[in-house]
C-alpha positions in Angstrom: 134.1 30.0 80.5 136.9 28.1 78.8 138.0 26.1 81.8 137.3 22.9 79.9 139.7 23.9 77.1 142.4 24.9 79.7 141.9 21.5 81.4 142.2 19.7 78.1 145.5 21.5 77.3 147.0 20.9 80.8 146.1 17.2 80.7 147.5 16.6 77.2 150.7 18.6 78.0 151.3 16.4 81.0 150.7 13.2 79.0 153.3 14.4 76.5 155.8 14.9 79.3 155.2 11.4 80.8 155.5 9.7 77.4 158.7 11.6 76.6 160.4 10.8 79.9 159.3 7.2 79.6 161.3 7.0 76.4 158.3 6.4 74.1 158.8 7.2 70.4 158.0 10.6 69.1 155.4 12.0 68.3 153.8 11.9 71.8 150.5 13.5 70.7 148.2 13.7 67.8 147.7 17.4 68.2 149.8 19.0 65.5 150.4 22.2 67.4 151.4 20.5 70.6 153.6 18.2 68.5 155.3 20.9 66.4 155.8 23.8 69.0 157.5 24.1 72.3 155.4 24.4 75.5 156.5 24.5 79.1 155.6 21.7 81.4 152.4 21.8 83.4 154.4 21.9 86.6 157.2 24.4 86.6 159.5 22.0 88.5 159.4 19.6 85.6 160.9 22.0 83.1 164.5 21.3 82.0 165.9 24.8 82.9 164.2 24.7 86.3 165.8 21.3 87.0 169.2 22.6 85.9 169.0 25.7 88.2 167.9 23.5 91.1 170.9 21.1 90.6 173.4 23.9 90.1 172.3 26.4 92.8 169.2 25.7 94.7 169.9 22.2 96.2 173.7 22.6 97.0 173.2 26.0 98.6 169.7 25.8 100.0 170.8 26.9 103.4 172.8 29.9 102.2 171.1 33.2 103.2 172.3 34.7 99.9 170.7 32.0 97.8 168.1 34.5 96.6 170.8 36.5 94.9 172.2 33.4 93.1 168.6 32.7 91.9 168.3 36.3 90.8 171.4 35.9 88.6 170.0 32.6 87.3 166.5 33.9 86.4 167.0 37.6 85.7 170.4 37.5 83.9 171.1 34.1 82.4 168.3 31.5 82.6 170.6 28.8 81.1 172.1 26.0 83.3 175.2 25.4 81.1 176.2 29.0 81.6 175.5 28.8 85.4 177.7 25.6 85.7 180.6 27.5 84.1 179.9 30.6 86.2 179.8 28.7 89.5 178.1 30.0 92.6 177.9 33.8 92.2 178.3 34.6 95.9 180.2 36.7 96.8 179.4 38.7 93.7 182.2 39.2 91.1 181.1 41.3 88.2 184.3 40.7 86.2 184.0 37.0 86.5 180.4 37.0 85.3 181.3 39.1 82.3 184.3 37.0 81.5 182.3 33.8 81.5 179.5 35.3 79.3 182.1 36.7 76.8 184.0 33.5 76.6 180.9 31.5 75.9 179.8 34.0 73.2 183.3 33.9 71.7 183.1 30.1 71.5 179.6 30.5 70.0 178.0 28.7 72.9 174.7 29.7 74.2 175.1 32.2 77.1 171.5 33.3 77.7 168.0 31.8 77.4 165.9 34.7 76.2 163.1 32.8 74.5 161.0 32.0 77.6 161.1 35.6 78.6 163.4 38.6 78.0 166.4 38.8 80.3 167.8 41.9 78.6 167.8 45.5 80.0 165.3 47.2 77.8 165.8 50.7 76.5 169.6 50.8 77.1 172.4 50.8 74.5 175.4 48.6 75.2 176.6 45.0 75.5 174.1 42.8 77.3 176.7 41.4 79.9 177.8 45.0 80.8 174.2 46.3 81.1 172.8 43.4 83.2 175.8 43.8 85.6 175.9 47.5 85.9 172.2 48.2 85.8 170.7 45.2 87.7 173.0 42.8 89.5 175.6 45.0 91.1 173.1 47.6 92.4 171.0 44.9 94.0 174.0 43.1 95.5 175.2 46.4 97.0 171.8 46.8 98.8 171.5 43.1 99.6 170.7 43.8 103.2 167.5 45.5 102.1 166.4 42.8 99.6 167.4 39.7 101.5 164.5 37.5 102.9 163.7 38.4 106.5 162.1 36.3 109.3 158.4 36.5 109.0 158.4 37.2 105.3 155.7 35.9 103.1 156.3 35.2 99.4 154.3 38.3 98.6 156.3 40.6 100.9 159.7 39.3 99.7 158.6 39.6 96.1 157.3 43.1 96.6 160.6 44.2 98.1 162.6 42.5 95.4 160.4 44.0 92.6 161.6 47.5 93.7 165.1 46.6 92.4 166.3 48.3 89.2 164.8 46.8 86.0 163.0 44.2 88.1 159.2 44.5 88.6 156.8 41.9 89.8 157.3 39.3 87.0 161.0 38.9 87.5 160.6 38.9 91.2 158.0 36.2 90.9 160.4 34.0 88.9 163.0 34.2 91.7 160.4 33.4 94.3 159.2 30.4 92.3 162.6 28.8 92.8 163.4 30.1 96.3 160.1 28.8 97.8 161.3 25.2 97.5 164.5 25.9 99.5 163.5 28.7 101.8 160.3 30.5 102.9 158.7 27.0 102.8 156.5 27.9 105.7 155.1 31.1 104.2 151.3 31.3 104.5 150.9 32.2 100.9 153.0 29.4 99.5 150.1 27.9 97.6 148.3 31.1 96.6 151.1 33.5 95.6 151.4 34.4 91.9 152.4 37.4 89.8 151.0 37.9 86.3 152.9 38.2 83.1 151.8 39.3 79.7 150.9 35.7 78.7 149.0 34.8 81.8 147.0 38.0 81.6 146.0 37.2 78.0 145.4 33.6 79.0 143.0 34.4 81.8 141.0 36.7 79.5 140.8 33.8 76.9 139.6 31.4 79.6 137.0 33.8 80.7 135.8 34.3 77.1 137.0 37.8 76.7 139.2 39.6 74.1 142.7 39.5 75.5 143.9 42.8 76.9 147.5 44.0 76.9 147.2 45.9 80.1 145.4 44.7 83.2 145.6 46.0 86.8 147.4 43.4 88.9 144.9 43.5 91.7 142.0 42.9 89.3 143.8 40.1 87.6 144.7 38.4 90.8 141.1 38.5 92.1 139.8 36.6 89.0 142.9 34.4 88.9 142.3 33.2 92.5 138.7 32.2 91.6 140.0 30.3 88.5 142.5 28.5 90.7 139.7 27.4 93.0 137.7 26.1 90.0 140.5 24.2 88.2 142.9 22.9 90.8 140.9 19.8 91.8 139.9 18.9 88.2 143.6 19.1 87.2 144.6 16.9 90.1 142.0 14.3 89.2 143.0 14.4 85.5 146.8 14.4 86.0 147.6 13.6 89.6 149.4 16.9 90.0 148.6 19.2 92.9 149.5 22.6 91.3 150.2 25.8 93.3 149.1 29.2 92.0 152.4 29.9 90.2 152.1 26.6 88.3 148.5 27.6 87.2 149.8 31.0 86.2 152.3 29.3 84.0 149.6 27.1 82.5 147.7 30.2 81.5 150.7 31.6 79.7 151.1 28.4 77.8 147.4 28.2 77.1 147.6 31.7 75.6 150.4 30.5 73.3 148.2 27.6 72.2 145.3 29.8 71.4 147.5 32.2 69.4 148.7 29.3 67.3 145.2 27.9 66.9 144.0 31.3 65.8 146.9 31.9 63.4 148.5 34.6 65.5 152.0 35.3 66.6 153.9 32.3 65.2 157.2 34.1 65.2 157.0 34.5 69.0 156.6 30.7 69.6 159.5 28.3 69.1 159.1 25.2 67.1 159.9 21.8 68.6 162.5 20.1 66.4 162.6 16.5 67.5 166.1 15.0 66.8 165.5 11.4 65.8 169.3 11.2 65.1 170.2 12.2 68.7 167.6 9.8 70.1 168.9 6.9 68.2 172.5 7.7 69.1 171.6 7.7 72.7 170.4 4.1 72.3 174.0 3.1 71.7 174.4 2.2 75.4 177.7 0.8 76.9 176.3 -2.6 76.0 176.4 -1.7 72.3 180.1 -0.8 72.6 180.9 -4.5 72.5 179.4 -4.8 69.0 181.7 -4.5 65.9 182.0 -1.1 64.1 180.0 -2.5 61.2 177.2 -3.6 63.5 177.2 -0.1 65.1 177.1 1.5 61.6 174.3 -0.9 60.5 172.3 -0.1 63.6 172.5 3.6 62.9 171.7 3.3 59.2 168.7 1.1 59.8 167.2 3.3 62.6 167.7 6.7 61.1 165.7 7.8 58.0 167.5 8.9 54.9 167.4 12.6 55.4 169.2 13.2 52.1 166.5 11.4 50.0 164.8 13.4 47.3 161.7 15.2 48.6 158.5 16.0 46.9 157.8 19.5 48.2 154.2 19.7 47.2 153.3 16.3 48.6 154.9 17.1 51.9 153.2 20.5 52.2 149.8 18.9 51.3 150.3 16.2 53.9 151.2 18.7 56.6 148.2 20.9 55.8 145.9 17.8 55.9 147.1 17.1 59.4 146.0 20.6 60.5 142.7 20.6 58.6 140.7 18.6 61.2 142.3 20.5 64.1 141.5 23.9 62.5 137.8 23.0 61.8 135.0 24.7 63.8 133.9 21.2 64.9 137.2 20.6 66.5 137.4 24.1 68.0 134.0 23.6 69.7 135.1 20.2 71.0 138.2 21.8 72.5 136.1 24.5 74.1 137.2 27.3 71.7 135.1 29.8 70.0 134.2 28.9 66.4 135.5 31.0 63.5 133.5 33.0 61.0 134.1 32.2 57.3 136.5 35.2 57.0 138.4 34.1 60.0 138.7 30.6 58.7 140.0 31.8 55.4 142.6 34.0 57.2 143.7 31.0 59.3 143.9 28.8 56.2 146.2 31.3 54.4 148.4 31.7 57.5 148.7 28.0 58.0 149.7 27.5 54.4 152.4 30.2 54.6 153.7 28.7 57.9 153.9 25.1 56.7 155.5 26.1 53.3 158.2 28.0 55.1 159.0 25.0 57.4 159.1 22.5 54.5 161.4 24.8 52.5 163.8 25.1 55.4 163.8 21.3 55.9 164.6 20.7 52.3 167.5 23.2 52.3 168.9 21.5 55.4 168.5 17.9 54.2 171.9 17.7 52.3 173.8 19.0 55.3 172.1 16.7 57.7 172.8 13.8 55.3 176.4 14.7 55.1 176.7 14.9 58.9 175.2 11.4 59.2 177.6 10.0 56.6 180.6 11.5 58.5 179.5 10.0 61.8 179.0 6.6 60.2 182.4 6.8 58.7 183.8 7.7 62.1 182.2 4.7 63.7 183.6 2.5 61.0 187.2 3.3 61.8 188.6 0.6 64.0 190.5 2.9 66.2 187.6 5.2 66.9 184.8 2.7 67.1 185.3 1.2 70.6 184.9 4.7 72.2 182.2 3.4 74.6 184.4 0.3 75.4 187.4 2.5 76.2 185.4 4.9 78.4 183.2 2.3 80.1 185.7 1.5 82.9 186.1 5.2 83.7 182.4 5.4 84.5 182.5 2.8 87.2 180.0 3.9 89.8 178.8 6.7 87.5 177.4 4.7 84.6 175.3 7.5 83.2 175.8 11.3 83.4 172.3 12.6 83.2 171.2 16.1 82.2 171.9 17.5 85.6 174.9 15.6 87.1 176.2 16.8 90.4 179.6 18.5 90.6 181.3 15.6 92.4 180.2 13.1 89.7 181.5 15.4 87.0 184.8 15.9 88.7 185.4 12.2 89.3 184.6 11.1 85.7 186.5 14.1 84.3 189.7 13.4 86.2 189.5 9.7 85.1 189.1 10.7 81.4 192.0 13.1 81.6 194.2 10.6 83.4 193.4 8.0 80.7 194.0 10.4 77.8 196.6 12.9 79.0 197.2 14.2 75.5 193.7 15.8 75.5 193.1 19.5 76.1 191.9 20.2 79.6 188.8 22.2 79.5 187.1 23.5 82.7 185.4 20.3 84.1 182.0 22.0 84.2 182.2 23.4 80.7 180.3 22.1 77.7 183.6 21.0 76.0 184.6 18.9 79.0 181.2 17.3 79.1 181.5 16.4 75.4 184.9 14.8 76.1 183.3 12.7 78.8 180.7 11.6 76.3 183.4 10.3 74.0 183.7 13.0 71.4 187.2 13.6 70.1 189.0 17.0 70.4 188.7 17.5 66.7 185.0 16.7 66.6 184.4 19.2 69.4 186.4 21.9 67.6 184.6 21.2 64.3 181.2 21.2 66.0 180.3 17.8 64.6 178.4 17.0 67.9 175.9 19.8 67.0 174.6 17.8 64.1 172.8 15.4 66.4 170.2 17.9 67.5 168.3 20.0 64.9 167.9 22.6 67.6 171.6 22.3 68.7 171.6 25.2 71.1 169.1 23.3 73.3 171.4 20.3 73.7 
């Protein structure tokens, strides 16, 4: 069995999260795959989207009997906290408001859905996504909410089974709703620790852990029987290695991510896995705390220039490709695979992996070289902006407005947003008034000028700008 390989992955992924949240410098691991690709956290509650949904819907409305529907909108239709903040609490249900928010974000070229973790679309139907998800899924379920709503005595399994009967739902989507709802309601359910529903990734992942060829289809009852046994085998070792006491849905998520890791180690399915683009520029800009605002514009400019690499420097393509491939060479060897608890490759499989790895690395390097002049230009523009005496003391000008709210974190509460937003608008009445929970208003509160927001300059400070 590959339980050791699963345990190694879970432990290393948790180490990465701890180092990242502690503010340690990137990279947070020596494993090139865990370094270069995105993986969900070991515990679902630590993921950024889950935290956002909890802050926007789950915690403020935890006693609302219709919270389940709000979480259904969040997980089945949107899965992106910024959109949910702009949407507001979707109870009572307003289809036109929902579609209006989605279309306005799309028109402004803002991210409306998060469809990378899993598909939120309505498959097999032609039409605009917002219209389909409203007419085919959300409105029909809302109209029959008395049937779907959690009932006294419900277990997680019984509620999920009822919700899975909804149009275009099924067990996986119902399980996503339950994974959020269980922390606010149904907390006394007898199957709180043991409930889980499989997805394509966790089915393949369990097969890999058990040393079998991954299957596309697997009867849910058969999967769950073997999954429960695995949970019993790995829960305590994971707790000893990481300090985390995982419930079954957490372990199900770990299997999905482990399958992703195995596919990348085996040279399979790279297109379906997102790369992690660490933004050193954004990280360094965040270090310009309010205390730095007291420094002169030239000192701020110097700090940026000294801490950010020259992305516009001439690159030697062949040297970079060779260096990247050398980083993977040890990790792709059969010795390393055996040490990780993975099956060694035959000579033909090793050759196939080598060719795939070379194509993948070459494509990434070529993309980075094409982007380098643009990123260099963006840095130059920002440095020039900081050098202008009128614009430089942005932090100083905004600092008094944040009294009592020194830092707006990733998931600020609505009251904190409203207070700071009104202070900013009162101090700068000439500024356009965006909705206080919109991305544009949040950028205003961070000190970006109206023109910078319109020009999209702020996007330059994350390579994967849609995730900012």
